[in-house]
C-alpha positions in Angstrom: -114.0 -123.6 197.0 -112.2 -126.9 196.5 -113.1 -126.9 192.9 -111.5 -123.5 192.4 -108.4 -124.5 194.1 -108.1 -127.7 192.0 -108.5 -125.7 188.9 -105.9 -123.3 189.9 -103.6 -126.0 190.9 -103.8 -127.8 187.7 -103.4 -124.8 185.5 -100.5 -123.5 187.4 -98.6 -126.7 187.0 -99.4 -126.3 183.3 -98.0 -122.8 183.3 -94.9 -124.2 185.0 -94.1 -126.9 182.3 -95.7 -125.7 179.1 -94.2 -124.0 176.5 -86.2 -114.4 136.4 -82.9 -114.1 110.7 -82.1 -111.3 109.1 -84.5 -110.1 106.4 -83.3 -108.4 103.2 -85.2 -105.7 101.6 -84.5 -102.9 98.9 -85.3 -99.2 99.1 -84.8 -96.5 96.4 -81.5 -94.7 96.6 -81.0 -91.0 95.9 -77.3 -91.3 95.1 -78.0 -92.5 91.5 -81.1 -92.4 89.4 -82.7 -95.7 88.9 -80.6 -97.3 91.6 -81.4 -99.3 94.5 -79.8 -100.2 97.9 -79.5 -103.6 99.4 -80.5 -103.2 103.1 -80.1 -105.9 105.7 -81.5 -105.4 109.2 -81.6 -101.6 108.5 -77.9 -101.4 107.4 -77.1 -100.2 103.8 -74.5 -102.7 102.5 -74.5 -102.3 98.6 -75.6 -99.8 96.0 -76.4 -100.9 92.4 -76.6 -98.0 89.7 -77.8 -98.2 86.1 -75.8 -95.5 84.0 -76.4 -94.8 80.4 -73.3 -94.7 78.1 -74.1 -92.6 75.0 -72.4 -92.9 71.4 -71.9 -90.2 68.8 -75.1 -88.7 67.2 -75.3 -88.6 63.4 -76.2 -85.2 61.7 -78.1 -84.5 58.5 -75.0 -83.5 56.4 -72.3 -85.6 54.9 -69.1 -85.9 56.7 -65.7 -85.9 54.8 -63.9 -89.1 55.0 -60.8 -87.7 56.3 -62.5 -86.2 59.3 -62.7 -88.4 62.3 -65.4 -87.4 64.9 -64.4 -88.2 68.4 -66.7 -88.3 71.3 -65.9 -88.9 75.0 -68.4 -90.9 77.0 -68.7 -90.2 80.7 -67.1 -92.9 83.0 -65.7 -94.9 80.0 -62.5 -94.9 78.1 -62.2 -92.4 75.0 -63.7 -94.0 71.9 -63.2 -93.1 68.1 -66.4 -93.4 66.1 -66.8 -93.9 62.6 -69.9 -92.8 60.7 -72.9 -94.2 62.1 -76.2 -94.3 60.3 -78.9 -92.0 61.8 -80.8 -95.1 63.0 -78.0 -96.1 65.5 -79.1 -96.4 69.1 -77.1 -95.8 72.2 -75.5 -98.7 74.1 -76.6 -99.0 77.8 -74.1 -100.7 80.3 -74.6 -101.5 84.0 -71.8 -100.3 86.2 -71.4 -102.0 89.6 -70.2 -99.7 92.3 -69.0 -101.9 95.2 -68.2 -99.0 97.3 -70.3 -98.9 100.4 -72.2 -95.7 100.7 -74.8 -94.3 103.3 -73.7 -97.0 105.7 -75.5 -96.8 109.0 -73.7 -98.1 112.1 -75.4 -101.1 113.5 -76.5 -101.1 117.1 -77.5 -104.1 119.2 -81.2 -103.3 118.4 -81.1 -101.7 114.8 -84.1 -99.8 113.6 -85.2 -100.8 110.2 -86.4 -98.2 107.5 -88.9 -99.0 104.9 -90.5 -102.4 105.4 -90.7 -103.3 109.1 -88.9 -106.2 110.3 -90.3 -108.9 112.4 -89.9 -108.5 116.2 -87.6 -111.4 116.4 -85.1 -110.0 113.9 -82.6 -108.6 116.4 -78.9 -109.2 116.8 -79.0 -110.0 120.5 -81.8 -111.9 122.2 -83.0 -110.2 125.4 -84.3 -112.5 128.1 -87.8 -111.6 129.4 -88.0 -110.0 132.8 -89.1 -112.4 135.5 -90.9 -111.0 138.5 -90.8 -113.3 141.5 -93.7 -113.1 144.0 -92.2 -113.7 147.4 -93.8 -116.5 149.4 -95.0 -115.4 152.9 -93.2 -116.9 155.8 -95.2 -119.6 157.7 -92.7 -120.8 160.3 -93.1 -120.3 164.0 -90.2 -120.1 166.3 -90.6 -121.3 170.0 -88.4 -120.3 172.9 -89.0 -122.2 176.1 -88.5 -125.1 178.4 -89.7 -128.7 178.8 -93.4 -127.6 178.5 -92.7 -126.7 174.8 -90.1 -129.3 173.9 -91.7 -132.0 171.9 -92.4 -135.1 174.0 -92.0 -137.9 171.6 -88.2 -137.4 170.8 -87.7 -137.6 174.5 -90.0 -140.5 175.2 -91.8 -138.3 177.7 -95.0 -140.0 179.0 -96.8 -142.6 177.0 -97.3 -143.2 173.2 -100.2 -140.8 173.3 -98.5 -138.1 175.3 -97.7 -134.9 173.3 -96.6 -131.3 174.0 -98.7 -128.5 172.8 -96.2 -127.8 170.0 -96.7 -131.4 168.6 -100.5 -130.9 168.8 -100.7 -127.7 166.8 -98.1 -129.2 164.3 -100.1 -132.4 163.8 -103.6 -131.0 164.0 -103.3 -127.6 162.6 -100.4 -127.9 160.4 -98.2 -125.4 162.2 -94.7 -125.1 160.6 -91.9 -125.5 163.1 -89.3 -125.9 160.4 -87.6 -129.0 159.1 -87.5 -131.7 161.8 -89.1 -129.1 164.2 -85.8 -127.1 164.1 -87.6 -123.9 164.9 -88.6 -125.2 168.3 -85.6 -124.0 170.3 -87.1 -124.8 173.6 -85.1 -127.3 175.7 -86.0 -129.1 178.9 -84.5 -127.5 182.0 -83.8 -124.1 180.4 -84.2 -120.9 182.3 -84.5 -117.4 181.0 -80.6 -117.3 181.0 -80.8 -119.5 177.8 -83.2 -117.2 175.9 -80.1 -115.6 173.9 -78.8 -119.1 173.1 -82.2 -120.2 171.8 -82.6 -117.1 169.7 -79.2 -118.0 168.1 -80.8 -121.2 166.9 -83.5 -119.2 165.3 -81.4 -116.5 163.8 -80.7 -117.9 160.3 -84.3 -118.8 159.5 -85.5 -115.5 160.9 -83.1 -113.5 158.7 -83.9 -115.8 155.8 -87.6 -114.8 156.2 -88.8 -118.3 157.1 -90.2 -117.4 160.6 -93.0 -115.0 160.9 -93.8 -115.3 164.7 -91.9 -116.4 167.8 -93.7 -117.6 171.0 -91.8 -117.4 174.3 -93.0 -119.7 177.2 -90.2 -119.8 179.7 -89.4 -118.8 183.4 -90.8 -121.6 185.5 -87.4 -123.2 186.0 -86.0 -119.8 187.1 -88.6 -119.7 189.9 -88.5 -123.3 190.9 -86.4 -123.1 194.0 -88.2 -120.0 195.3 -91.3 -122.2 195.7 -90.0 -123.9 198.8 -87.1 -121.6 199.8 -87.6 -118.1 201.2 -85.1 -115.8 199.5 -83.4 -112.9 201.1 -84.3 -109.4 199.8 -81.0 -109.4 197.9 -81.5 -112.7 196.4 -85.2 -111.9 195.6 -84.4 -108.7 193.8 -81.4 -110.3 191.9 -83.7 -113.0 190.6 -86.4 -110.5 189.5 -83.8 -108.2 187.8 -82.0 -111.1 186.2 -85.1 -112.6 184.7 -86.4 -109.2 183.4 -82.9 -108.4 181.9 -82.9 -111.8 180.2 -86.3 -111.1 178.7 -85.3 -107.6 177.6 -82.1 -108.7 175.9 -84.1 -111.4 174.1 -86.5 -108.9 172.7 -83.8 -106.6 171.6 -82.0 -109.6 169.9 -85.1 -110.7 168.1 -85.9 -107.2 166.8 -82.3 -106.7 165.6 -82.6 -110.0 163.7 -85.6 -108.4 161.9 -88.5 -109.8 163.9 -91.1 -107.2 164.3 -92.2 -106.6 167.9 -95.8 -107.4 167.2 -94.8 -110.8 165.9 -93.4 -111.8 169.3 -95.8 -113.5 171.8 -94.8 -113.9 175.5 -96.7 -116.0 178.0 -96.8 -114.4 181.5 -95.6 -116.1 184.6 -98.0 -118.2 186.7 -98.8 -118.1 190.3 -98.7 -121.2 192.6 -100.3 -122.2 195.8 -99.7 -124.3 198.9 -101.5 -127.3 197.2 -98.7 -127.5 194.7 -96.0 -128.3 197.3 -95.2 -124.5 197.4 -94.7 -123.5 200.9 -93.1 -120.2 200.0 -96.1 -119.4 197.7 -96.6 -115.9 199.2 -93.2 -114.6 198.2 -93.3 -116.7 195.0 -96.5 -115.1 194.0 -95.3 -111.6 194.9 -92.3 -112.1 192.6 -94.6 -113.3 189.8 -96.7 -110.2 190.2 -93.5 -108.0 189.9 -92.3 -110.0 186.9 -95.5 -109.6 185.0 -95.6 -106.0 185.7 -92.0 -105.8 184.3 -93.1 -107.7 181.2 -96.0 -105.4 180.7 -93.7 -102.4 180.8 -91.3 -104.0 178.3 -94.3 -104.9 176.1 -95.3 -101.3 175.9 -91.7 -100.4 175.2 -90.8 -102.9 172.5 -94.3 -103.7 171.1 -94.5 -107.5 171.7 -97.7 -109.3 172.7 -98.4 -110.7 176.2 -100.4 -113.8 176.6 -102.1 -114.0 179.9 -101.6 -117.3 181.5 -104.6 -116.9 183.6 -106.6 -117.5 180.5 -105.9 -121.1 181.0 -107.6 -121.1 184.4 -110.9 -120.0 182.8 -110.5 -122.6 179.9 -109.8 -125.5 182.4 -112.5 -124.7 184.8 -115.1 -125.5 182.1 -113.9 -129.1 181.9 -113.7 -129.8 185.7 -116.3 -132.3 186.9 -115.7 -132.8 190.7 -113.7 -131.6 193.7 -110.8 -133.9 192.8 -110.0 -131.9 189.7 -110.9 -134.5 187.3 -112.1 -133.4 183.9 -114.3 -134.7 181.2 -113.4 -134.2 177.5 -115.9 -135.2 174.8 -117.5 -137.7 177.3 -114.2 -139.2 178.4 -112.9 -138.7 182.1 -109.3 -137.7 182.5 -108.3 -138.1 186.2 -106.2 -135.6 188.2 -103.4 -138.1 188.4 -99.8 -138.8 187.3 -99.4 -141.7 184.8 -98.6 -142.4 181.1 -102.0 -143.3 180.1 -104.4 -141.0 178.1 -106.7 -141.0 181.1 -104.2 -139.1 183.4 -104.0 -135.4 183.4 -100.3 -135.5 184.0 -97.6 -137.9 182.8 -95.5 -139.6 185.4 -92.8 -137.0 185.5 -95.2 -134.2 186.3 -95.6 -132.6 182.9 -99.0 -131.9 181.4 -100.5 -134.8 179.4 -102.1 -134.4 176.0 -105.7 -133.6 177.0 -104.4 -130.8 179.3 -102.1 -129.6 176.5 -105.0 -129.6 174.2 -107.0 -127.4 176.4 -103.9 -125.1 176.9 -103.6 -124.7 173.1 -107.1 -123.2 172.9 -106.5 -121.0 176.0 -103.1 -119.5 175.2 -101.8 -120.3 171.7 -104.7 -120.7 169.2 -105.2 -116.9 168.7 -101.5 -116.1 168.7 -100.9 -118.7 165.9 -104.1 -117.7 164.0 -105.5 -121.2 164.1 -109.0 -122.7 164.7 -109.6 -123.8 168.2 -109.4 -127.6 168.8 -112.8 -129.3 169.2 -113.3 -131.5 172.2 -113.4 -134.5 169.8 -109.9 -133.5 168.3 -108.5 -133.1 171.8 -109.8 -136.5 172.7 -108.5 -138.1 169.6 -105.1 -136.3 170.0 -104.9 -137.8 173.5 -105.7 -141.3 172.5 -109.0 -141.4 174.3 -110.9 -142.1 170.9 
């Protein structure tokens, strides 16, 4: 019985604090016999014609000397001919006609007739179409409190004390953005800060850099209830306010483009008398109502719930005695508060690395799609090896 209570005690505290040259050719021309057309890039630019210019033809009878035979040649000035012996041959002249004929208007991509042009002989180069393959988003956004806020920048615990976010980043390469900027979780925050934390994630979500969001928050809302009995009005106000804060957060994330099934929310954890929680009956009653409300919202908005009680089961497999001490890969970690690797909690009460490593496997490994940490890796991360 004491072993079970110890396991519950440890894990509840955990649940309270985690989380783009032209070519010239010639073609026959019908406008003049024997002519040809100069063609550049499919455009007719000049016509050359060979035209015969005939002279007078001699006859078989003699011609009186006083008679002058005049013959007019086509396309030439009038000529007066004298008697020509029968053996005379006609003179051929070449006439150059510079007039452009049969001109085809050039387009940006002219079509050549006759000899095909090389594919590069175009007037305007057309750049190739580049198809960009989008890179899938790998970033993870985190909404939460001190349980998810990285320890090292805060000097929380000892040199080997790390939050679960730091463990999955360092040991599984989870991308929390430049300088962990996708971890919006902040120590001391309650559910009233969910919208503020979402505002931090808005730009990377809309830019497509974040593909999942994990929410692990609510312990600070419930803190005072642990030892203070609330009136019915105060009790109902706390429950309704927390559920409203959660609902508004889900709506904001979805409006930013985050699919509901890419949001993961850790449920609230119960506490007991051994955790200095004298009002644990009322406390646990509210936790049950909050989790029922989160289940209803999950059904409505399609986000995923992570049952915090999974951590109870995970931790129980490590407990070695009634004091709540655990053993990880042959190393004993004591149910005590100190900043050494061998303490389950750091001096300020937050979970130390070994406990956070176990929590990663229980709550976050499946949500993040990572391989579970081995006991050896947990021990190494905690500075035990």
